[in-house]
SEKOLZA-635968 format. One line per 10 residues: number of its first residue (from 1); their letters; for each residue x, y, z of C-alpha. Coordinates in steps of 0.02 Angstrom, whole numbers. Example, Ala and Ser with C-alpha at 12.3 -4.5 7.8 and 13.67 -1.06 7.14 Angstrom:
SEKOLZA-635968
1) AS) 615/-225/390  684/-53/357 $
***
This chain:
SEKOLZA-635968
1) MPSQAPYPSI) 363/799/2262  358/787/2072  199/721/1998  204/549/1928  117/487/1772  -38/384/1817  -22/199/1793  -121/147/1639  -286/63/1677  -327/-114/1629 $
11) FSRMHQALLS) -443/-51/1492  -305/58/1420  -184/-88/1419  -315/-200/1338  -348/-69/1204  -162/-51/1167  -144/-240/1159  -289/-257/1037  -213/-125/923  -39/-198/930 $
21) RRSHLVMGAI) 46/-278/781  54/-446/869  -134/-448/897  -168/-411/715  -50/-549/657  -132/-671/778  -301/-618/711  -238/-646/534  -175/-820/577  -342/-866/658 $
31) TVLAVVFAGY) -434/-800/505  -328/-907/389  -369/-1061/495  -554/-1013/493  -553/-994/304  -471/-1163/283  -596/-1242/402  -745/-1158/316  -683/-1216/146  -659/-1392/209 $
41) DATRTRPSDG) -831/-1395/290  -918/-1324/136  -842/-1455/20  -877/-1605/131  -1008/-1730/74  -1137/-1757/212  -1321/-1803/204  -1453/-1667/216  -1643/-1678/222  -1663/-1496/166 $
51) TVWRLGRDTL) -1725/-1431/333  -1659/-1321/472  -1656/-1383/651  -1540/-1342/792  -1431/-1439/910  -1447/-1412/1097  -1638/-1415/1104  -1749/-1538/1196  -1856/-1584/1046  -1817/-1608/862 $
61) EVLDTIVGYT) -1924/-1481/771  -1908/-1418/592  -1877/-1232/607  -1876/-1197/420  -1826/-1268/253  -1659/-1220/177  -1677/-1075/57  -1595/-1113/-110  -1579/-1298/-71  -1515/-1387/-226 $
71) GPATPLRKGD) -1556/-1566/-169  -1719/-1662/-199  -1878/-1583/-133  -1914/-1628/48  -2089/-1674/109  -2050/-1598/279  -2130/-1433/328  -2095/-1297/452  -2162/-1348/623  -2148/-1536/595 $
81) RILGLGKAIT) -2082/-1632/744  -1966/-1775/700  -1985/-1922/818  -1873/-2045/728  -1781/-2079/567  -1719/-2238/488  -1742/-2377/613  -1712/-2274/771  -1820/-2166/882  -1731/-1998/896 $
91) PEPQQAVAEL) -1821/-1879/1012  -1667/-1768/1032  -1567/-1679/894  -1401/-1758/947  -1472/-1932/922  -1545/-1884/753  -1376/-1818/693  -1289/-1979/744  -1421/-2083/651  -1417/-1971/497 $
101) RRFRPGQTIN) -1228/-1992/480  -1257/-2178/443  -1335/-2135/275  -1266/-2060/116  -1332/-1927/-2  -1450/-2001/-133  -1531/-2125/-15  -1712/-2113/44  -1752/-2149/225  -1912/-2151/325 $
111) YLVQRGEDQN) -1948/-2013/450  -2074/-2032/592  -2153/-1859/591  -2285/-1781/702  -2382/-1648/608  -2514/-1572/716  -2603/-1715/804  -2556/-1843/671  -2403/-1953/663  -2347/-2012/492 $
121) IMPVPLGSTR) -2203/-2106/415  -2132/-2006/270  -1998/-2060/146  -1871/-1918/140  -1740/-1913/0  -1569/-1855/60  -1466/-1727/-29  -1286/-1668/2  -1217/-1524/104  -1077/-1502/-20 $
131) VDLREYSVNI) -1082/-1335/-110  -1072/-1312/-298  -885/-1312/-329  -899/-1204/-485  -989/-1067/-389  -885/-1089/-232  -718/-1083/-324  -752/-900/-368  -774/-863/-183  -614/-956/-140 $
141) ILALIYLIIG) -516/-856/-270  -587/-692/-202  -546/-743/-23  -366/-783/-73  -349/-614/-161  -408/-524/-6  -294/-625/109  -139/-604/1  -160/-418/-28  -214/-387/151 $
151) FAVYLRSNNE) -59/-471/222  55/-390/93  -7/-215/133  -7/-239/322  168/-313/328  233/-163/231  151/-42/351  206/23/520  45/-29/607  -45/133/562 $
161) RPANLFFTMC) -232/143/588  -280/143/401  -171/-11/370  -247/-98/523  -424/-66/463  -384/-118/285  -307/-280/349  -459/-315/458  -576/-278/313  -483/-401/201 $
171) LLFSLYFTTN) -496/-535/334  -683/-508/353  -710/-511/165  -616/-677/154  -729/-749/291  -882/-680/204  -843/-770/43  -800/-939/120  -950/-954/238  -1134/-988/201 $
181) LQQVSYFLGA) -1275/-947/322  -1404/-1049/225  -1325/-1220/243  -1384/-1356/362  -1367/-1317/545  -1373/-1486/631  -1188/-1525/609  -1064/-1445/730  -946/-1389/591  -1089/-1304/500 $
191) LITQNIGALA) -1141/-1217/660  -964/-1150/687  -948/-1085/509  -1119/-1003/521  -1065/-906/676  -902/-856/591  -996/-800/436  -1122/-703/539  -981/-611/630  -902/-566/462 $
201) RFMLPAVFLH) -1066/-504/390  -1106/-395/540  -933/-319/567  -881/-295/386  -992/-143/350  -933/-56/510  -749/-84/468  -783/-27/289  -858/137/351  -721/162/482 $
211) FFLVFPSRKA) -586/136/352  -649/276/240  -666/392/388  -477/381/418  -409/348/243  -320/431/159  -334/561/299  -439/560/455  -599/659/440  -608/814/549 $
221) TLLRHPFLSP) -771/755/627  -688/598/691  -544/700/763  -661/819/852  -769/677/919  -661/524/952  -805/433/1036  -886/409/864  -760/273/819  -822/144/946 $
231) LIYLLPLMFY) -1004/194/913  -985/134/734  -970/-44/797  -1111/-37/925  -1257/-87/812  -1162/-229/722  -1110/-302/889  -1290/-295/951  -1348/-381/791  -1220/-519/813 $
241) MRFTIDQFVA) -1267/-548/995  -1450/-560/944  -1406/-682/805  -1309/-793/926  -1450/-795/1053  -1581/-830/918  -1487/-987/867  -1543/-1068/1029  -1704/-980/1083  -1789/-905/929 $
251) PEGGRITSPV) -1925/-1006/845  -1838/-993/675  -1659/-1000/737  -1527/-871/698  -1563/-769/541  -1513/-601/472  -1677/-515/434  -1710/-391/295  -1712/-237/409  -1542/-287/477 $
261) WLVLGIYFVL) -1474/-308/301  -1540/-136/257  -1449/-60/406  -1288/-148/357  -1312/-88/180  -1325/91/244  -1154/67/324  -1083/24/153  -1170/173/74  -1102/290/207 $
271) GLAALLHGYL) -928/222/177  -945/256/-10  -1010/431/29  -859/466/141  -743/408/2  -832/510/-131  -836/664/-19  -650/651/13  -613/632/-172  -719/781/-225 $
281) SYRDPLMRDR) -655/893/-85  -471/874/-125  -399/1025/-214  -225/950/-212  -202/865/-382  -76/742/-306  -203/682/-178  -343/674/-306  -232/574/-422  -195/451/-281 $
291) VRILTYGTML) -376/435/-221  -448/426/-397  -396/245/-422  -464/197/-252  -628/288/-285  -658/210/-455  -609/36/-397  -718/45/-242  -870/113/-332  -860/-14/-473 $
301) SVIPFLVFKI) -844/-159/-351  -953/-114/-202  -1107/-52/-297  -1129/-219/-391  -1094/-307/-226  -1236/-213/-141  -1356/-242/-285  -1323/-422/-334  -1240/-504/-185  -1335/-424/-41 $
311) GLEELSYQSG) -1493/-367/-131  -1526/-526/-229  -1436/-665/-135  -1451/-612/46  -1620/-523/42  -1718/-612/-94  -1616/-775/-93  -1592/-770/-282  -1416/-834/-311  -1423/-841/-500 $
321) LARLGAVPLA) -1348/-667/-523  -1243/-666/-364  -1083/-692/-464  -1110/-521/-544  -1089/-447/-371  -945/-558/-319  -826/-553/-466  -807/-361/-472  -751/-366/-290  -579/-421/-352 $
331) ALPISFGYCV) -550/-238/-397  -580/-185/-217  -422/-256/-135  -317/-216/-287  -365/-31/-283  -351/-28/-93  -183/-114/-95  -116/3/-226  -166/160/-132  -117/101/42 $
341) ARYRILHIDL) 50/31/-15  93/193/-106  11/309/18  176/392/63  261/371/-105  257/509/-233  159/447/-382  130/565/-526  59/496/-688  135/582/-840 $
351) LIKRNLAYGA) -13/525/-947  -146/618/-848  -310/667/-929  -336/844/-988  -466/949/-900  -636/980/-978  -587/1144/-1060  -433/1068/-1138  -533/917/-1197  -668/1028/-1273 $
361) LTIATWLGYF) -538/1132/-1367  -451/976/-1428  -615/905/-1494  -656/1072/-1574  -486/1072/-1659  -516/900/-1732  -693/942/-1786  -632/1102/-1868  -495/1004/-1955  -617/875/-2026 $
371) AGAWWLGSLV) -745/1008/-2073  -613/1114/-2160  -544/963/-2251  -719/914/-2307  -764/1091/-2365  -600/1124/-2454  -605/950/-2528  -778/984/-2599  -717/1146/-2677  -570/1055/-2755 $
381) LTVVPGESPL) -683/922/-2828  -787/1056/-2916  -636/1115/-3016  -553/944/-3043  -615/860/-3204  -675/681/-3201  -787/582/-3083  -669/439/-3037  -677/386/-2853  -488/374/-2848 $
391) IAAGAMLAVA) -473/556/-2903  -598/611/-2771  -508/512/-2634  -340/580/-2687  -404/759/-2685  -477/737/-2510  -315/662/-2443  -213/803/-2520  -323/934/-2437  -314/841/-2270 $
401) AGLWPARLML) -125/831/-2282  -116/1017/-2321  -220/1061/-2168  -124/944/-2051  14/1070/-2007  -118/1199/-1963  -202/1074/-1846  -35/1037/-1761  -4/1222/-1735  -174/1245/-1654 $
411) QEACNRRFYH) -149/1092/-1544  23/1152/-1487  -49/1323/-1444  -184/1237/-1343  -54/1131/-1254  51/1284/-1212  -103/1375/-1144  -156/1236/-1026  12/1153/-993  141/1290/-997 $
421) SRDNLAAVIG) 297/1184/-1003  239/1005/-1017  303/979/-1192  470/1050/-1137  471/963/-968  622/855/-1007  715/1004/-1080  678/1113/-927  734/976/-808  891/949/-908 $
431) EISREIPRHI) 932/1134/-912  907/1156/-726  1002/995/-690  1152/1064/-784  1138/1231/-695  1127/1167/-515  1299/1082/-501  1386/1240/-562  1350/1338/-403  1417/1305/-230 $
441) QKQVLLQRVG) 1352/1464/-149  1173/1440/-94  1114/1616/-133  1176/1611/-312  1106/1435/-336  933/1480/-273  927/1642/-372  971/1557/-538  853/1410/-511  713/1525/-453 $
451) VQLGEALGLP) 722/1627/-611  720/1471/-720  571/1397/-627  477/1561/-639  505/1570/-827  458/1387/-854  298/1391/-750  247/1573/-773  262/1612/-588  255/1793/-526 $
461) SLAFYLGGAP) 360/1751/-374  426/1612/-264  536/1595/-110  659/1468/-42  665/1431/144  799/1326/228  787/1237/395  637/1145/465  716/1017/583  682/989/722 $
471) DGAFDMAGSM) 572/1135/776  492/1180/609  582/1348/593  625/1402/415  730/1553/365  718/1633/194  872/1595/90  817/1668/-76  667/1736/-168  611/1790/-339 $
481) EEPLPGPGYM) 480/1923/-310  486/2026/-469  334/1983/-578  378/1890/-735  276/1901/-895  171/1747/-911  -5/1680/-933  -124/1760/-809  -4/1896/-747  38/2075/-791 $
491) ENGDDESPSS) 188/2175/-734  158/2298/-594  296/2401/-519  209/2442/-354  248/2310/-225  102/2359/-116  -29/2365/-253  -124/2210/-303  -78/2113/-458  -195/2102/-605 $
501) TDNGQRRPRT) -255/1948/-698  -306/1933/-879  -490/1920/-831  -489/2086/-740  -488/2016/-564  -375/2090/-432  -279/1990/-304  -158/2037/-164  25/2012/-198  100/1859/-112 $
511) RYPHALELPA) 202/1906/41  351/1802/93  407/1830/274  589/1816/322  549/1665/432  414/1532/442  364/1436/598  280/1273/541  306/1140/676  151/1039/628 $
521) LTATLAGVSE) 168/1049/439  354/1009/449  315/832/508  196/810/360  322/878/235  462/770/301  352/615/308  278/616/132  413/714/35  277/777/-83 $
531) PLWIDTVAPA) 209/950/-125  86/1008/8  -71/1096/-51  -123/1237/67  -307/1227/114  -386/1399/124  -545/1344/215  -543/1290/397  -649/1141/452  -817/1194/520 $
541) GGDDLEAITR) -814/1215/708  -631/1169/720  -581/1321/822  -733/1320/936  -683/1161/1028  -540/1138/1147  -415/1005/1093  -423/853/1205  -318/725/1116  -147/746/1037 $
551) EQALMQLRTQ) -221/719/864  -346/859/892  -208/977/946  -104/934/792  -254/956/679  -290/1129/750  -108/1179/737  -98/1119/556  -257/1215/517  -189/1375/595 $
561) EQLGLAELGI) -26/1359/500  -114/1329/334  -232/1477/362  -81/1585/401  4/1532/239  -156/1562/142  -168/1739/211  8/1770/145  -47/1710/-26  55/1549/-22 $
571) QLLVPMTAGN) -35/1404/-105  96/1267/-117  246/1208/-16  369/1093/-104  487/1005/17  673/999/-23  732/832/46  900/747/33  882/567/82  770/567/235 $
581) RLVGVVALPV) 822/742/289  712/894/260  828/1034/200  696/1167/165  540/1210/65  495/1306/-92  346/1422/-64  239/1455/-218  101/1585/-240  -82/1569/-287 $
591) RPGLDYELHE) -111/1566/-475  -287/1634/-506  -371/1548/-650  -228/1424/-670  -210/1280/-548  -46/1189/-534  -48/1036/-647  24/868/-602  167/881/-725  214/1049/-648 $
601) LQLLTIVAGQ) 214/971/-475  325/834/-542  446/965/-610  446/1057/-444  475/897/-347  622/843/-455  703/1015/-451  675/1033/-262  761/866/-235  909/918/-342 $
611) IALQIENSRL) 924/1083/-248  918/993/-82  1054/874/-138  1165/1018/-195  1134/1114/-33  1178/958/65  1335/937/-38  1379/1119/-6  1353/1093/179  1465/940/178 $
621) YEEEVGKRKM) 1594/1037/78  1590/1180/203  1606/1056/345  1755/976/261  1836/1145/233  1802/1191/413  1872/1025/471  2032/1050/372  2048/1226/438  2024/1163/615 $
631) EEELTMARRI) 2153/1027/588  2276/1157/526  2241/1265/677  2262/1116/793  2427/1073/709  2487/1250/731  2423/1254/910  2518/1093/949  2676/1170/879  2653/1324/986 $
641) QSRLLPGRIP) 2617/1217/1138  2769/1107/1110  2878/1263/1098  2812/1324/1264  2882/1173/1354  3061/1184/1418  3192/1102/1310  3276/1022/1459  3245/987/1642  3369/1073/1761 $
651) QFDGIEIHAV) 3468/962/1878  3522/998/2056  3620/894/2180  3507/794/2295  3350/841/2198  3255/736/2073  3139/824/1948  3029/754/1810  2888/829/1707  2770/769/1571 $
661) NISSKQVSGD) 2634/844/1460  2506/723/1382  2414/802/1236  2228/769/1208  2133/753/1044  2089/937/1054  2234/1049/1097  2200/1142/1258  2302/1274/1352  2405/1167/1471 $
671) YYDLIERRDG) 2587/1212/1488  2726/1203/1616  2894/1286/1633  3053/1262/1735  3144/1430/1736  3322/1442/1802  3346/1616/1873  3510/1709/1874  3522/1691/2063  3517/1500/2048 $
681) KLALVIADVS) 3337/1480/2104  3211/1379/2005  3039/1444/1956  2909/1304/1946  2764/1354/1833  2611/1252/1785  2458/1331/1702  2293/1289/1619  2222/1417/1496  2034/1421/1463 $
691) GKGMPASILA) 1973/1368/1292  2049/1254/1162  2137/1265/997  2229/1416/930  2156/1548/1050  2210/1446/1201  2384/1418/1129  2407/1604/1093  2353/1651/1268  2470/1518/1342 $
701) SNLQAAVRAQ) 2613/1590/1238  2578/1765/1302  2565/1700/1479  2732/1611/1465  2816/1768/1399  2745/1872/1543  2799/1746/1674  2976/1732/1606  2991/1923/1599  2935/1942/1780 $
711) CDMCDSPAEI) 3028/1798/1862  3200/1880/1859  3130/2050/1909  3036/2001/2066  3057/1875/2208  2874/1877/2263  2759/1753/2172  2606/1848/2235  2666/2012/2160  2711/1926/1997 $
721) LDRINRQIHA) 2536/1852/1981  2457/2019/2022  2554/2104/1881  2515/1966/1757  2330/1968/1806  2313/2154/1765  2411/2132/1604  2305/1986/1540  2140/2067/1592  2185/2225/1496 $
731) STDPEHFATL) 2233/2132/1337  2102/1993/1327  1914/1968/1342  1844/1924/1515  1798/1749/1456  1981/1712/1423  2076/1675/1583  2204/1554/1652  2242/1461/1812  2427/1462/1860 $
741) FLGIFDPGDR) 2536/1400/2001  2703/1487/2026  2832/1426/2150  3010/1494/2173  3120/1356/2242  3294/1379/2315  3391/1216/2284  3522/1262/2413  3411/1301/2562  3266/1197/2490 $
751) DLVYCSGGHN) 3148/1339/2529  2991/1361/2424  2888/1519/2407  2729/1495/2306  2565/1575/2253  2418/1497/2158  2307/1592/2038  2154/1480/2050  2251/1324/2001  2233/1148/2069 $
761) SPVIIRADGT) 2325/1141/2235  2489/1044/2221  2520/903/2346  2668/882/2463  2699/707/2531  2816/718/2681  2944/585/2721  2840/536/2874  2689/497/2761  2589/652/2799 $
771) SRLLDKGGLP) 2524/762/2659  2466/940/2634  2399/1050/2494  2478/1211/2434  2318/1314/2425  2372/1492/2458  2339/1615/2318  2195/1707/2234  2080/1715/2083  2122/1650/1908 $
781) LGAFDFSDYE) 2225/1766/1800  2132/1882/1682  1959/1850/1751  1949/2013/1848  2051/2173/1857  2066/2156/2044  2131/2018/2156  2222/1994/2320  2353/1860/2298  2426/1776/2452 $
791) EEALTLDDGD) 2591/1683/2454  2668/1559/2576  2845/1504/2615  2894/1330/2672  3046/1215/2676  3058/1043/2594  3151/912/2696  3242/756/2641  3123/631/2564  2983/758/2534 $
801) LLFLYTDGLT) 2888/746/2369  2809/896/2281  2680/851/2146  2600/978/2030  2464/938/1902  2322/1010/1796  2137/968/1810  2144/850/1660  2216/720/1780  2089/724/1921 $
811) ETKGPDGDED) 1937/758/1809  1964/608/1695  1802/507/1691  1782/321/1715  1700/208/1584  1525/247/1648  1556/435/1638  1500/465/1817  1656/445/1926  1809/559/1920 $
821) FGEDRLTSLL) 1988/501/1950  1987/625/2093  2110/704/2212  2089/570/2346  2140/432/2227  2289/536/2169  2348/568/2348  2331/384/2390  2437/334/2240  2570/461/2287 $
831) RTRFGHQVDT) 2580/388/2462  2589/206/2407  2722/243/2276  2818/368/2375  2981/270/2362  2982/267/2170  3090/379/2065  2990/527/2001  2993/471/1819  2932/298/1869 $
841) LIDSITEDLA) 2802/378/1981  2730/484/1840  2732/335/1719  2637/227/1845  2506/364/1873  2484/375/1684  2453/186/1675  2331/192/1820  2238/332/1733  2222/228/1573 $
851) VFSGRRDHDD) 2156/79/1672  2032/189/1764  1962/273/1607  1971/118/1498  2060/209/1356  2227/284/1310  2167/448/1237  2104/593/1342  1977/733/1323  2090/862/1405 $
861) DITMIALKIG) 2277/892/1415  2364/820/1568  2521/898/1640  2619/832/1789  2778/894/1877  2861/794/2016  3004/861/2126  3081/750/2261  3213/797/2389  3351/666/2410 $
871) GVAAQLARAQ) 3286/555/2271  3367/391/2224  3440/463/2065  3517/608/2158  3595/493/2286  3669/384/2149  3738/538/2064  3825/596/2221  3895/421/2254  3969/412/2079 $
881) GGGDKRPPAA) 4053/580/2096  3947/674/1974  3930/548/1830  3844/613/1676  3801/794/1709  3689/817/1556  3514/865/1612  3372/759/1545  3257/833/1414  3078/886/1452 $
891) HQKP) 2954/749/1414  2797/768/1307  2682/626/1259  2567/636/1111 $
***
């Protein structure tokens, strides 16, 4: 019994539901409602006495005073027990809240307070719970930025893990900014917002760290140890549970203590470290260019947030400089949104910064220019008469103008050294763009473009591979392996010897195999459509562990493929994509001392795309040529097939004969023949040749010629088929064969001698309603050089019907593709319509076939021959004394 997949557990289904797109959108909607509620609650005007006490307790005790309270100073102290306020005794917090709501901020009311053993009446001025709108508006703006960018990025994604985490992080940041843990806690709305704010503050650092462990690519440690992902959230969840419990049982209520803030701060620091590590470890300039914006934006926003917002406001409760930590956070979602939204989009900045060496040489060129101008200008002033400032300024400007061309020459030389073809990038692209459309043949196209790319980029070699889908197999279609003169390379005629560099180092020559098997990297190349940088260092411990999850297996396979390419000396793969289809890749070698620059990658990407488009056009052109050639062959095959059919149907007294051939969309090898022998007998032939198109038509033509040649020479159908079998087997391949039924019918005696060479057995419907199959014979013709054909003789009586057909009739499929028309259905139709004329009978079967299949066209040719003894037409002909003696023509339907 085949094994069945286990039914997913309830925990697995819950996990999938939580990670689904619907769950994230529901979470986003709830967050928006929570932000609106928190903003409404924070801007409401309600009275506050500046103290902290909790609902749900038996006594009304001051737990603490509000840190950063902006209202009038309160005389209440921590530990005071409030017995009443205003004119009411309020031993319980719920009663005190109801009484406090009767007053407005700015009023002073009397509190009955027990402090120690003493009870005193204290006048307490009331302040307002409403936040400072100027300060709070900054938080509202930041929350809106996070919500808008978070939703925009997530809705553009396909529910990938990085997009999910980024969306969740934006939601938590928006809750962080709109909630305040230091406000009064004896109103229900304030209690709800405090719990929401606490959840955001605890979970935000964990999501922040998790995000940078999977973006822009999942860290190898997380792939090798998947259990680390849920462990990230363990401590924050424990902190939140403790906070919730403390709200009701702790002496000071729920608070986030300094040690907890330090732990949460470490989460942020670890997230920044993961981001910085990823940025510094990327050797691929495309990836570094993409991550650079995210890195700068995150560092510039999160570091002030940790220092001013958490360090000063949350830990030391100094809110004066908190805005310095809040405002820079606007750069965080903008940089995140930019990188996530363009994560799979090629983005190459043409105005990239030069590297340090290029910058140093550029500065040295300018300094030399100014120093030379100053020195030469001083020399000129010593020989120029006069001390006028205008003369001195004019002399200095003249010297500077004279040295300007020399500075330009030095700068251009520097540019050519560090950026081989950048200044001529547009010219190179234009030249290659004009060259590509001129070539239809792939080999010539790849050879010409390879040479031009090698000259433009100073490459010693490169190779083009075509294929990739769906199994990741690439075949070499062209290569340029002869070293070209260029920076960093010297010519070497020995293919096996290492190449030399200008600094004396030796490196192995890049080897390009005839085929590449890259199933894992193919998915990456097709997905991003960007140059893929080959990593030469495997992750530590990656091969020591057995892959458990699918991601781990893919990671190990990608690593193995990249290490294999690195051993060959291949450093870069540039995908050739046309639309969404991966056509092939361009393999580029390692360039010691010269890394590929971003503008070079842009050139390679553009050219690879143009090559892919031309190759795709060539493929479509070849398909169109092949299609036209096939149509011409089909037309010719139809002509041959139509010529094989008899031009007329013989007529005999008392016998009714009709035949039809229905052509399919693809011409097959069906044919029939009605041969009048010299002795007056009629040879009934129906055949089906294997194959389609021109080969089948040629074989059918040869078969017809052989049958016609043998029919007048021999009276035995079995002997005729035996001769034709040996003849076809000797002149054709074994895979080409034919099924054929041959019957020799005597119209006078109505005797029939037949033999079948593997053909569908014809049906005889007797006048009494019984039926039988003509199944005597042997193997198909041409399949083997031996066969024992058996023939049978029988007599047709008045009213008997003989029906011959090919397999295209009984093997026609119904609309569902499962049920055949079948022999039983055919026999039943022949019985029920036994009294019809043979032409009407065949027409009705054709209509029934169309109704059964649900269409008028057919996948295979259909041939039918019907012969009836004493048919209606024959009786009418005898009654009219002969009538029109012209035999009807053979019938063929398109």
